[in-house]
C-alpha positions in Angstrom: -3.1 -10.0 -23.7 -5.5 -8.7 -26.3 -5.6 -9.1 -30.2 -4.0 -5.8 -30.7 -1.2 -5.9 -28.1 -0.4 -9.7 -29.6 -0.2 -8.0 -33.3 1.9 -5.3 -31.8 4.4 -8.0 -30.6 4.3 -9.8 -33.7 5.1 -6.8 -35.3 7.9 -5.7 -33.0 9.8 -9.2 -33.1 9.3 -9.2 -36.6 10.9 -5.6 -36.9 13.6 -6.6 -34.4 14.7 -9.7 -36.6 14.8 -7.9 -39.9 16.5 -5.1 -38.7 19.9 -6.5 -39.5 19.3 -7.5 -42.9 17.0 -4.3 -43.4 20.3 -2.3 -42.4 22.7 -4.3 -45.1 19.9 -3.6 -47.8 20.1 -0.1 -46.9 23.5 0.3 -46.9 23.8 -1.5 -50.3 21.3 0.4 -51.8 22.5 3.9 -51.4 25.9 2.7 -52.0 24.8 1.7 -55.4 22.5 5.3 -55.2 26.0 6.8 -54.8 28.2 5.3 -57.2 25.5 5.1 -60.2 24.5 8.5 -59.9 25.2 11.4 -62.7 26.3 15.0 -62.5 23.1 16.7 -62.1 22.5 20.3 -63.7 22.8 23.4 -61.2 19.7 24.8 -59.8 19.3 28.2 -58.8 16.9 29.8 -55.5 15.5 33.1 -55.0 13.6 34.4 -51.9 10.7 37.4 -50.9 9.4 38.0 -48.0 5.6 39.2 -47.2 4.1 39.9 -43.9 0.4 39.1 -42.5 -1.4 41.7 -41.2 -4.9 40.5 -40.5 -5.9 40.3 -37.2 -5.3 36.9 -36.3 -1.9 36.7 -37.8 -0.9 40.1 -35.8 -1.2 38.1 -32.6 1.6 36.2 -32.7 3.3 38.0 -30.2 0.9 37.7 -27.4 0.4 34.5 -25.4 -3.5 34.2 -25.2 -3.4 34.6 -29.1 -0.4 32.9 -30.3 -1.9 29.3 -31.2 -4.4 31.4 -32.9 -2.0 33.2 -35.2 0.8 30.3 -35.5 -2.6 28.3 -37.1 -3.3 31.2 -39.5 0.4 30.9 -40.6 0.3 27.4 -40.9 -2.9 27.8 -43.0 -0.8 30.1 -45.4 1.9 27.5 -45.6 -0.8 25.2 -47.2 -2.0 27.8 -49.6 1.9 28.2 -50.8 2.2 24.2 -50.9 -1.1 23.6 -52.4 -1.3 22.2 -56.2 -3.9 24.4 -57.2 -1.1 27.8 -55.9 1.2 25.6 -58.1 -0.5 26.0 -61.4 -1.8 29.7 -60.8 2.0 30.5 -60.4 3.1 28.6 -63.6 0.4 30.6 -65.4 2.0 33.8 -64.2 5.3 32.9 -65.1 4.2 31.8 -68.9 6.5 29.8 -70.9 9.5 29.7 -68.4 7.0 27.9 -65.7 8.6 24.8 -67.2 11.7 25.9 -65.7 10.2 26.2 -62.5 11.3 23.1 -59.8 9.0 24.4 -57.1 8.4 26.9 -54.5 7.5 26.6 -50.4 7.2 28.9 -48.0 8.8 29.2 -44.2 8.0 31.0 -41.5 9.8 31.6 -37.9 7.0 31.3 -35.5 8.2 34.3 -34.0 7.0 36.8 -36.7 4.0 37.2 -39.1 6.4 36.9 -41.6 6.8 34.1 -44.4 9.5 33.6 -46.6 8.8 32.1 -50.1 11.5 30.6 -52.1 11.4 29.3 -55.6 14.0 27.0 -57.0 14.3 26.9 -60.9 16.9 25.5 -63.3 17.9 28.8 -64.3 18.5 32.3 -62.4 15.3 34.0 -64.7 13.2 31.7 -63.9 14.0 31.7 -60.3 13.7 35.2 -59.7 10.3 35.4 -61.9 8.9 32.4 -59.9 9.2 34.2 -56.8 7.6 37.0 -57.9 4.7 35.2 -59.2 4.2 33.6 -56.2 4.2 36.7 -54.1 1.8 38.2 -56.6 -0.6 35.6 -56.7 -0.6 35.3 -52.8 -1.4 38.5 -52.9 -4.1 38.5 -55.1 -5.5 35.4 -53.5 -5.5 37.1 -50.2 -7.0 40.1 -52.2 -10.1 38.0 -53.4 -10.4 35.9 -50.1 -10.6 39.3 -48.2 -13.0 41.1 -50.2 -15.4 38.1 -50.5 -15.2 38.4 -46.3 -16.3 42.2 -46.5 -18.9 41.8 -48.8 -20.1 39.2 -47.3 -20.7 41.6 -44.1 -21.8 44.0 -46.5 -25.1 42.4 -47.4 -26.3 42.0 -43.9 -25.2 45.5 -42.7 -26.8 47.6 -45.6 -29.7 45.1 -44.9 -30.1 46.4 -41.5 -29.3 49.9 -42.8 -32.3 49.7 -45.3 -34.6 48.5 -41.8 -33.4 51.7 -39.8 -34.3 53.9 -42.8 -37.7 52.3 -42.8 -38.2 52.3 -39.1 -37.1 56.2 -39.2 -39.4 57.3 -41.9 -42.1 55.4 -39.8 -41.4 57.2 -36.8 -41.1 60.8 -38.5 -45.0 59.6 -39.9 -45.9 59.0 -36.4 -44.0 62.3 -35.0 -46.1 64.6 -37.6 -49.6 62.4 -36.5 -49.1 63.5 -32.8 -48.1 67.0 -33.6 -51.2 67.3 -35.9 -53.8 65.7 -33.3 -52.2 67.7 -30.5 -50.4 65.2 -28.3 -48.7 66.1 -25.4 -45.2 67.2 -24.9 -44.5 63.8 -23.3 -45.7 61.9 -26.1 -43.9 63.9 -28.4 -40.6 63.5 -26.3 -41.0 60.0 -26.3 -41.3 59.7 -30.3 -38.1 62.3 -30.5 -36.0 60.3 -28.4 -36.8 57.1 -30.8 -36.3 58.9 -34.0 -32.8 60.4 -32.4 -32.1 56.5 -31.4 -32.7 55.3 -34.9 -30.9 57.8 -36.7 -27.7 57.2 -34.1 -28.3 53.7 -35.5 -28.4 54.7 -39.1 -24.9 57.0 -38.5 -23.4 53.4 -37.0 -24.5 51.2 -40.0 -23.5 54.1 -42.7 -19.8 54.1 -40.8 -19.2 50.3 -40.8 -20.7 50.2 -44.8 -18.3 53.3 -45.5 -15.0 51.5 -43.9 -15.8 48.1 -45.6 -16.4 49.7 -48.7 -13.2 51.8 -48.2 -11.1 48.4 -47.5 -12.6 47.0 -50.5 -11.4 49.4 -52.5 -8.2 49.6 -51.2 -7.8 46.0 -50.4 -4.0 44.9 -50.0 -5.6 41.5 -49.1 -4.0 42.3 -45.3 -0.5 41.3 -46.5 2.5 43.4 -47.1 5.2 42.7 -49.2 8.4 43.1 -47.2 11.2 42.7 -50.2 10.2 40.7 -54.0 13.2 38.4 -55.6 16.1 38.8 -54.5 19.1 37.7 -56.9 19.2 33.8 -58.0 21.8 32.0 -56.3 23.0 28.9 -57.7 22.0 26.1 -55.0 24.2 23.2 -53.7 23.7 20.1 -55.0 24.7 17.4 -52.1 26.2 14.8 -54.0 25.1 12.2 -50.6 21.1 13.3 -50.5 20.0 11.3 -52.8 21.8 7.8 -51.7 20.5 8.6 -48.1 17.2 9.1 -49.3 17.5 6.2 -50.9 19.0 4.3 -48.3 16.0 5.6 -45.8 13.3 3.8 -48.4 15.0 0.8 -48.8 15.3 0.1 -45.0 11.5 1.0 -44.4 10.7 -1.1 -47.5 12.3 -3.6 -45.9 11.0 -3.6 -43.0 7.7 -3.5 -43.9 8.1 -6.5 -45.9 9.5 -8.4 -43.0 6.0 -7.6 -40.8 4.0 -8.5 -43.8 5.3 -11.7 -44.6 5.8 -12.4 -40.9 1.8 -12.1 -40.9 1.2 -14.3 -44.2 3.7 -17.2 -43.2 2.0 -17.2 -39.6 4.6 -19.0 -37.8 4.5 -19.1 -34.0 7.0 -16.9 -32.5 5.6 -16.1 -29.2 4.3 -18.0 -26.2 1.3 -15.7 -26.2 0.6 -17.0 -29.9 0.6 -20.5 -28.9 -1.5 -19.5 -26.2 -3.9 -17.9 -28.5 -4.4 -20.7 -30.7 -4.4 -23.7 -28.0 -7.1 -21.5 -25.5 -7.6 -21.8 -21.8 -8.2 -25.7 -22.0 -4.6 -26.5 -23.6 -1.9 -25.1 -21.5 1.6 -24.7 -22.3 3.9 -27.1 -19.5 7.3 -25.5 -20.5 9.4 -23.9 -23.0 12.3 -25.1 -24.2 14.8 -22.7 -24.9 17.0 -22.7 -28.6 20.1 -25.2 -28.1 23.7 -23.9 -28.9 25.1 -25.3 -32.2 27.5 -27.5 -30.4 24.0 -29.6 -28.9 22.1 -29.1 -32.1 22.9 -32.4 -34.0 22.4 -36.3 -32.6 23.5 -37.4 -29.6 24.6 -33.9 -28.0 21.3 -32.9 -28.1 20.8 -35.6 -25.2 21.7 -32.6 -23.0 20.1 -34.1 -19.5 23.1 -34.9 -17.5 25.9 -32.9 -19.4 27.6 -30.3 -16.9 28.1 -28.3 -20.1 24.7 -28.1 -20.6 22.7 -26.9 -17.7 20.8 -23.9 -19.6 19.4 -26.8 -21.7 19.1 -29.2 -19.3 17.3 -27.2 -17.1 14.4 -26.8 -19.1 13.7 -30.4 -19.0 14.0 -31.0 -15.4 11.2 -28.2 -15.2 9.3 -29.8 -18.0 9.1 -33.1 -16.1 8.0 -31.6 -12.8 5.4 -30.0 -15.2 4.3 -33.4 -16.2 4.3 -35.0 -13.1 1.9 -31.8 -11.6 -0.2 -32.3 -14.6 -0.2 -36.1 -14.4 -0.8 -35.9 -10.6 2.2 -38.3 -10.0 0.5 -41.1 -11.6 2.7 -44.6 -12.2 3.0 -46.5 -14.0 2.8 -43.9 -16.7 2.3 -43.8 -20.4 3.9 -40.4 -22.0 3.2 -40.1 -26.1 5.3 -37.2 -27.6 3.8 -35.6 -30.8 3.8 -32.7 -33.1 2.3 -31.3 -35.8 5.3 -31.7 -38.4 8.7 -33.3 -38.8 11.2 -31.5 -37.5 9.8 -29.7 -34.5 11.9 -31.4 -31.9 9.4 -34.1 -30.6 12.2 -36.7 -30.7 14.3 -34.7 -28.8 12.0 -33.5 -26.6 11.1 -36.9 -25.8 14.8 -38.2 -25.3 15.5 -36.0 -23.0 12.4 -36.5 -20.7 13.4 -40.2 -20.2 16.6 -39.2 -19.2 14.9 -36.5 -17.0 12.7 -39.3 -15.4 15.3 -42.1 -15.5 17.8 -39.5 -13.3 15.1 -38.9 -10.8 14.6 -42.7 -10.2 12.0 -43.9 -12.3 12.6 -47.3 -14.4 11.9 -45.6 -18.0 11.6 -47.5 -21.3 11.7 -45.8 -24.6 9.1 -46.5 -27.1 10.4 -45.6 -30.9 6.3 -44.9 -32.2 7.6 -44.0 -35.7 7.4 -46.8 -37.7 8.5 -45.1 -40.8 11.5 -42.7 -39.6 12.7 -44.0 -36.6 15.3 -41.7 -35.1 15.3 -42.9 -31.2 18.4 -45.4 -32.2 20.3 -42.6 -33.5 20.1 -40.1 -30.8 21.2 -42.4 -28.5 23.6 -43.9 -30.2 22.3 -47.2 -30.1 23.0 -50.0 -32.1 19.9 -52.3 -33.8 16.5 -51.2 -34.8 13.4 -50.4 -33.9 11.8 -53.7 -32.0 8.3 -51.7 -31.7 6.8 -53.6 -34.6 7.9 -57.1 -33.1 6.9 -56.6 -30.1 3.5 -55.6 -31.1 3.2 -58.9 -33.3 4.3 -60.5 -30.3 7.6 -61.9 -32.0 9.5 -60.8 -28.8 8.5 -60.7 -25.2 9.6 -56.6 -23.8 9.7 -58.0 -20.6 12.5 -60.9 -20.9 14.3 -59.3 -24.1 18.0 -57.9 -23.4 17.6 -54.3 -24.7 19.5 -51.5 -25.0 20.1 -49.4 -22.0 21.6 -46.0 -21.7 23.5 -45.4 -18.3 22.7 -42.5 -16.1 23.2 -41.5 -12.8 19.9 -42.7 -11.7 18.3 -45.7 -13.5 19.2 -46.6 -17.1 17.0 -45.5 -19.7 15.7 -48.5 -22.0 15.4 -48.3 -25.7 13.5 -50.9 -27.4 15.7 -50.8 -29.9 17.5 -54.7 -30.8 19.9 -55.8 -33.4 17.5 -58.7 -34.1 14.8 -56.7 -35.1 14.2 -55.9 -38.4 12.0 -53.2 -40.1 9.7 -54.0 -43.3 9.7 -51.6 -45.4 5.9 -52.1 -45.9 3.7 -49.5 -44.3 2.2 -51.0 -40.8 -1.5 -50.1 -39.9 -1.4 -49.5 -36.0 -5.0 -51.0 -34.1 -5.8 -49.3 -31.0 -6.1 -52.8 -29.2 -2.7 -54.0 -30.5 -1.0 -50.8 -29.0 -2.9 -50.9 -25.5 -1.7 -54.5 -25.3 1.9 -53.2 -25.8 1.4 -50.3 -23.2 0.5 -52.7 -20.8 3.4 -55.1 -21.5 5.8 -52.2 -20.7 3.7 -51.0 -17.6 4.3 -54.2 -15.7 7.8 -53.8 -16.2 8.8 -50.0 -16.1 7.3 -46.7 -14.4 7.0 -44.8 -17.4 6.9 -45.4 -20.9 7.9 -42.6 -23.1 6.4 -43.0 -26.6 7.9 -40.9 -29.6 4.7 -40.6 -31.7 5.3 -40.1 -35.6 3.8 -35.8 -36.5 0.2 -36.0 -36.0 -0.5 -33.9 -39.3 1.6 -36.2 -41.3 0.7 -40.1 -40.1 -2.6 -41.3 -38.6 -0.9 -43.7 -36.0 0.3 -40.8 -34.3 -3.0 -40.2 -33.3 -3.6 -44.1 -32.2 -0.5 -44.1 -30.0 -1.6 -40.6 -28.6 -4.9 -42.0 -27.7 -4.1 -44.9 -26.1 -1.4 -43.1 -24.0 -2.0 -42.1 -20.4 -1.5 -38.3 -21.7 0.2 -36.8 -25.0 2.5 -33.9 -25.2 2.1 -31.9 -28.3 5.4 -30.4 -29.0 5.3 -26.9 -31.2 8.9 -25.4 -32.4 8.7 -21.7 -32.2 9.4 -20.3 -35.8 8.9 -23.1 -37.7 5.1 -24.4 -36.7 2.3 -21.9 -38.4 -0.9 -20.9 -36.0 -2.8 -23.0 -38.6 -0.9 -26.1 -38.4 -1.3 -25.9 -34.7 -5.1 -25.6 -34.8 -5.0 -28.2 -37.2 -2.8 -30.7 -34.9 -5.2 -29.9 -32.0 -8.6 -30.2 -34.1 -7.2 -33.8 -34.7 -5.8 -34.8 -31.1 -9.5 -33.6 -29.8 -11.3 -35.6 -32.6 -9.3 -38.7 -31.8 -9.9 -38.7 -28.3 -6.2 -38.1 -27.1 -5.8 -36.9 -23.4 -3.4 -34.2 -24.1 -1.9 -32.8 -21.0 -0.4 -29.9 -22.7 2.1 -28.4 -24.8 5.8 -27.9 -24.7 7.6 -25.5 -27.0 11.0 -25.9 -28.1 13.6 -23.4 -30.2 12.4 -20.6 -27.9 14.1 -17.7 -28.1 11.8 -15.7 -25.6 13.6 -14.5 -22.2 10.6 -13.4 -20.3 9.5 -16.6 -19.4 12.4 -18.9 -18.8 11.9 -22.7 -19.1 8.3 -22.6 -17.4 5.2 -21.9 -20.2 3.5 -21.2 -16.9 0.5 -23.2 -18.6 0.4 -25.8 -16.0 -1.4 -25.2 -12.9 -1.5 -27.5 -9.7 -4.3 -29.3 -8.8 -5.7 -28.6 -12.4 -6.9 -25.2 -12.0 -5.6 -24.0 -15.3 -3.4 -20.9 -16.4 
């Protein structure tokens, strides 16, 4: 998808999302305008009609010349609406020009007749205004017509003078030929040339006389059909102004929504994600926005719930996508991270663990976020995060009795223990320690799921993700910005993280269902 089409889709999505709010704003603005409006002074209108008689406008009745006629009429309507014309009419009206509200022209497109309407604050000004508009319109047409005729006269007169000079020369040649005893044929040739020159002179004289007559009697190729009609009071609609304000509020709200969406730069379309990630980082799967009853706590673990098949199906697709991307590697350490907190990373990791366990793979979940552990709460498990205890050798992960979350297949093991104690101090993770923990876990479980901290918030995320076999970057649609995703991808690349792809959460796009169509069978690409 090219950039222009992507920009258009972003704008359309912003408009659809903002439409309900924009309608409410428009209704409120229109209602406020209606309730606060005052009774306006009456206005009066008067009309007059003129007919264009020039050749172009007169051709409106013929199909071959209709378009030219309509263009000429449209040009004259624009003349009536121009600021220069309005100033000229106001000058003709004198002191009453201040009472004029507006004037305009209309045409039925069936005849070359233009109806000129003037609106004013009183009847006298309305009639005076429409008559002044007619007079100014005719005057401008006369000036324009005379200028055109004068431009035609100049070359005609020059050509006439040239013909006169030619005639004088021919007559002199004829007299000389006769005096010198020229033959009759030679004299006839000169007489014919002289006669032809006299005919041309007559044509030029006729053309010049016609144009001089038109200038002397010019009416500007316009005929006044009727002058100002008696002014009538115009009915003022009490609803028109509120409607105009409502429409303006609607348009401005929609424009503001598009601008704000553009400035915020949030990712709302899968194509937005693809544009930032590029072809080397595919979208493995898209997770739909959960229904409200599955949005909090352990209810977000939807895999295996009969009443959450729509949400759960997305995670089964995600499991398949990761298996294909990793070519079924066993054992497998999969790290889940995101750019920022609250982007669905822990829920995605937890449901992936459930999907793997239900398929018969022994699965363990490691909560790698030492500052904000959420795995215990997500699985309703009693105890504290034991990652630090395992890393420091205080607990043997292969012999400890861990919390097990039952599924229809293998249970999901959580490295959570009532005996574990979390320190409030900050741990600096070392790659060697993390790698050692992963190695121990792989001896007892086929799949190790690591819930990492956000990549842009805590450096631990990059250490945990780098030592994993693959990492998944979780992107929350409508929350993660294009800049944040780009920064997270740069951080992962610089840290040497083996990024299998992106999983989007809170997706509302229906066109691509649960698949991101980004992973490839056999490593091909999108």
